[in-house]
N, C-alpha and C positions, 0 to 999 in steps of 0.2 A: 493782551488783545482778546476781546470776547468774541464769541461766535456771532453776535448780533452786528458787530462791526464788519464782519466778513460777508455775511449773508443778509440781504434785504428781504422783506416780506414779498416783494414783487418778483424776486429772482428765483423763488422755489416753486416749481410746477411738478406736482406728483413726486416721482422719485428722482427728478433731475434738479440739481441745485447748481446755480452759477456762482462760483467763488471769485473773489477779487484776488489778484496777484499781490501778495504783501512783500515779496522779496524778488529781486531780479533773476535769481537762479531757479525759480519755480517754472513749471510748464506754463506756456501761454495757451490761448484758445485753440491754436492749431496743433497742439501737442508737442511743440518744439521747446527746447530749453532756452531760457533767456541768456543773456550774455553775462556769464560769471567771470569775475576777475581772474586772469591767468598770470601767474608769477613767472617772470622770465629772468634769466641770469645764468651765470656759470654754474656748472654742476658742483664744483667745490664750495662755492658760496651757499648753495642750497643745502649741502650736507652740513656745513657749519651752522647755518640757521636752524636746521632741524635738531642738531645736537644742543645748541643753545636753548631751544625751546624745551627739550626734554630736561635739561639741567635746571631751567627756570621753574618748571613744574615741580621738580623734586625739591628745590629750595623753598618754594611757596608752601609745599606740603610740610616740610620740616619746620618752617616758621610757624605755621598754624598749629602744629602739634606742640611745639614749645610754648606757644601762647596759651594753648588749652591746659597744659600742665601747670604753668605759673599763675594764670588768671582764668579759671574755668568759666566765669560769668561773662567774660568779654568776647567769647567766640561761640558760635553755634556748632554743636557736634556734627551736624549734617554737613556743614561747610568743610570741616576737617576730613570727614569721610569722602566727600566728593573730591577734594584736593588730593587725597591719598590715592584714590582710584585713577584720577587723571595722570598722576605721576607714575603709577605702576604701569598704566597702559602705554605712556610715552616711552618709558624705559624698556618695556618689553618689545615694543615695535622697533625701537632703535637697535636693540640687541639682535632682533631677527634680520633687519636690513644689513647690519654689519656682518653677521654670520653668513648671509647670502653673498655679500661682496667678497668676503675672505674665501668662501668656497669657490666662487667664480674665478678669483685670482689664482687659486691653487690649480684649478682645472686648466686654465690658460698656460700656467707655468709647466704643468706636467704633460702638455700635449706633445706627442712625439711625431 
């Protein structure tokens, strides 16, 4: 999406530019957030979904890495790097959340 699609010539006055909302979770004219989708469900289901997401990111990264090794011309090296970074971030975040949950559980158990 180019800048010209977001800003019209008649909407720019001096240093004030009126932008169009291109996504529902952007701020509106009153400075309020739009309605972003909220995921509801049981906590256990949300944890399993998060773990599956981290696993899928890791599997995608491994698949792209294997494809890059076997057929280097079929995949862009930037796509492999981005997939690896996403997988690393997902696994790191998952590890931090699990470590925090284990720490909280240990504190609850050791409460005297």
